[in-house]
C-alpha positions as CSV (number, residue, x, y, z in Angstrom):
1,M,0.0,0.0,0.0
2,V,1.4,3.4,-1.0
3,N,1.5,6.0,1.7
4,S,0.4,9.3,0.2
5,R,1.4,11.3,3.2
6,K,4.2,13.7,2.3
7,Q,7.5,13.0,4.0
8,F,8.6,15.5,6.7
9,K,11.7,17.5,5.7
10,R,14.0,20.0,7.2
11,E,13.8,23.5,5.7
12,S,14.5,27.1,6.7
13,P,11.8,29.0,8.5
14,D,11.0,31.1,5.5
15,Q,10.7,28.1,3.3
16,R,8.5,26.4,5.8
17,Q,6.2,29.4,5.8
18,D,6.1,29.4,2.0
19,D,5.3,25.6,2.1
20,L,2.4,26.1,4.4
21,I,1.0,28.9,2.4
22,A,1.4,26.9,-0.9
23,A,-0.3,23.9,0.7
24,T,-3.2,26.1,1.9
25,L,-3.6,27.5,-1.7
26,R,-3.6,24.1,-3.2
27,L,-6.2,22.8,-0.8
28,I,-8.6,25.9,-1.3
29,A,-8.2,25.7,-5.0
30,S,-9.1,22.1,-5.2
31,G,-11.7,21.7,-2.4
32,G,-12.7,25.1,-1.2
33,P,-12.1,26.8,2.1
34,E,-13.5,23.8,4.1
35,A,-10.7,21.6,2.7
36,A,-8.1,23.9,4.4
37,T,-8.2,22.2,7.9
38,V,-5.1,22.3,10.1
39,R,-4.8,18.5,9.6
40,N,-5.0,18.7,5.8
41,I,-2.7,21.7,5.6
42,A,-0.1,19.8,7.7
43,M,-0.3,16.7,5.6
44,E,-0.2,18.6,2.4
45,A,2.9,20.5,3.5
46,G,4.6,17.6,5.1
47,V,4.7,18.9,8.7
48,T,3.1,18.1,12.0
49,P,-0.1,20.0,12.8
50,G,1.6,21.5,15.9
51,L,4.3,23.1,13.8
52,I,1.8,25.2,12.0
53,R,1.1,27.1,15.3
54,H,4.9,27.9,15.4
55,Y,4.6,30.0,12.3
56,F,1.1,31.2,12.5
57,S,-0.7,32.0,15.7
58,T,-4.1,30.8,14.3
59,K,-5.3,29.0,11.2
60,E,-7.1,32.3,10.3
61,D,-3.7,34.0,10.1
62,L,-2.4,31.4,7.7
63,I,-5.5,31.8,5.5
64,G,-5.0,35.5,5.5
65,A,-1.4,35.1,4.5
66,A,-2.4,32.7,1.8
67,Y,-5.0,35.2,0.5
68,E,-2.5,38.1,0.4
69,R,0.0,35.8,-1.4
70,H,-2.5,34.9,-4.0
71,M,-3.6,38.4,-4.7
72,T,0.0,39.7,-4.8
73,T,1.1,37.0,-7.1
74,M,-1.7,37.9,-9.6
75,R,-0.8,41.6,-9.3
76,Y,2.8,40.8,-10.1
77,A,1.7,38.7,-13.1
78,T,-0.5,41.5,-14.3
79,Y,2.3,44.0,-14.0
80,S,4.9,41.8,-15.6
81,T,5.6,44.6,-18.0
82,R,7.7,46.9,-15.8
83,E,8.5,50.5,-16.2
84,G,10.8,50.9,-19.2
85,A,10.2,47.4,-20.6
86,L,8.0,48.7,-23.5
87,P,8.5,51.8,-25.5
88,G,5.9,54.2,-24.3
89,A,3.3,54.6,-21.5
90,V,0.3,53.8,-23.9
91,A,2.0,50.5,-24.9
92,R,2.6,49.7,-21.2
93,L,-1.1,50.3,-20.4
94,A,-2.2,48.1,-23.3
95,A,0.2,45.4,-22.1
96,L,-1.3,45.7,-18.6
97,V,-4.8,45.2,-19.9
98,T,-3.8,42.2,-22.0
99,A,-1.9,40.6,-19.1
100,S,-5.0,41.1,-16.9
101,L,-7.1,39.1,-19.3
102,T,-4.6,36.3,-20.2
103,A,-3.4,33.2,-18.4
104,P,-2.0,32.9,-15.8
105,V,-4.1,35.8,-14.4
106,T,-7.3,34.8,-16.1
107,D,-7.5,31.2,-15.1
108,P,-10.1,28.8,-13.5
109,R,-7.7,28.0,-10.6
110,A,-7.1,31.6,-9.9
111,M,-10.9,32.3,-9.8
112,A,-11.5,29.3,-7.6
113,L,-9.0,30.7,-5.1
114,W,-10.5,34.1,-5.2
115,A,-14.0,32.7,-4.7
116,G,-12.8,30.6,-1.8
117,F,-11.4,33.6,0.0
118,I,-13.9,36.3,-1.0
119,Q,-16.7,34.9,1.2
120,S,-14.7,35.7,4.3
121,V,-14.0,39.4,3.4
122,Q,-17.2,40.8,4.7
123,R,-17.3,38.8,7.9
124,D,-13.7,38.8,9.0
125,A,-12.0,42.1,9.7
126,A,-8.5,40.9,9.0
127,M,-9.5,39.4,5.6
128,H,-11.3,42.7,4.8
129,A,-8.1,44.6,5.6
130,I,-6.1,42.4,3.3
131,H,-8.7,42.6,0.5
132,E,-8.7,46.5,0.8
133,K,-5.0,46.6,0.8
134,T,-4.5,44.5,-2.3
135,Y,-7.4,46.2,-4.1
136,F,-5.8,49.6,-3.6
137,Q,-2.4,48.3,-4.5
138,F,-3.7,47.2,-7.9
139,R,-6.0,50.2,-8.5
140,D,-3.4,52.7,-7.6
141,Q,-0.8,51.1,-9.9
142,L,-3.5,51.1,-12.7
143,Q,-4.1,54.7,-12.1
144,M,-0.4,55.5,-12.4
145,F,-0.3,53.6,-15.8
146,I,-3.4,55.6,-17.0
147,S,-1.8,58.9,-15.8
148,D,1.4,58.1,-17.6
149,A,-0.5,57.3,-20.8
150,F,-2.4,60.6,-20.7
151,I,0.8,62.5,-20.1
152,E,2.5,60.8,-23.1
153,L,-0.4,61.9,-25.2
154,G,-0.2,65.5,-24.0
155,Q,-3.5,65.3,-22.2
156,P,-2.6,65.2,-18.4
157,K,-5.5,64.7,-16.0
158,D,-6.0,65.8,-12.4
159,Q,-6.1,63.2,-9.7
160,A,-10.0,63.3,-9.4
161,D,-10.4,62.3,-13.0
162,L,-7.7,59.7,-12.8
163,R,-9.3,58.1,-9.8
164,K,-12.7,57.8,-11.7
165,F,-10.9,56.3,-14.7
166,A,-9.0,53.8,-12.6
167,I,-12.2,52.7,-10.8
168,A,-14.1,52.3,-14.1
169,C,-11.3,50.5,-15.8
170,N,-10.7,48.2,-13.0
171,A,-14.4,47.3,-13.0
172,V,-14.1,46.3,-16.7
173,L,-11.1,44.2,-16.0
174,D,-12.7,42.5,-13.1
175,G,-15.9,41.7,-15.1
176,L,-14.0,40.3,-18.0
177,W,-11.6,38.4,-15.7
178,L,-14.5,36.6,-14.0
179,E,-16.1,35.7,-17.3
180,G,-12.9,34.4,-18.8
181,S,-11.9,32.5,-15.7
182,A,-15.3,30.9,-15.1
183,L,-15.9,29.9,-18.8
184,P,-12.5,29.8,-20.5
185,D,-13.7,27.7,-23.4
186,T,-16.4,30.1,-24.3
187,F,-14.0,32.7,-25.7
188,E,-11.7,32.5,-28.8
189,T,-7.9,33.0,-28.3
190,G,-7.3,36.7,-27.8
191,E,-10.9,37.7,-27.6
192,L,-11.1,38.9,-24.0
193,P,-7.9,41.1,-24.3
194,A,-9.2,42.5,-27.5
195,I,-12.6,43.4,-25.8
196,G,-10.7,44.8,-22.8
197,L,-8.5,47.0,-24.9
198,A,-11.5,48.3,-26.9
199,S,-13.6,48.9,-23.8
200,I,-10.9,50.7,-21.7
201,G,-9.8,52.6,-24.7
202,A,-13.3,53.9,-25.1
203,I,-13.5,54.8,-21.5
204,L,-10.3,56.7,-21.7
205,G,-10.7,58.2,-25.2
206,M,-7.5,56.7,-26.4
207,K,-6.5,53.9,-28.9
208,L,-5.0,50.9,-27.1
209,E,-5.6,48.1,-29.5
210,G,-3.1,47.5,-32.2
């Protein structure tokens, strides 16, 4: 009989924390929040249940760390086109839109994780704080990209207008991301990014699509 339990292994504290977070994400992605019990997380990470408390005071702290890791990873994937990587601010904004609506950001597993976490946001103050923090990190960076694009076009905007643009554009990205992640086979290759570029371009009054 094959023992499916992962073998315990010696690792650095930082690596152990990463293992616990990764194990939590795998369990939530495959079985929802209810699958992320202390026992299951320990078995998935190859540690004893008692060791989890050494790195996280409560299971809720570990869940919160996993949620922040997931949202931060998605944000980094979206902003994979860093400052200076493309010739021009408009091109960087277009690349941001495209990355937001393309794998690995737009992905069934990513949505399953988000859905597993989001139900806790309104009832748990710590999760709400993480959600607010990661939302503003994304939206503020989107606003910066939009501002740079307008400046490049010789049409600088004030902060009040830029905030409204960022909120509207983020809402378009969120909606298309949900559709594309929930029903990926419904859309042709490149269809969602094309729709996103056209829609956000229309909101901003600038041409983003090629």
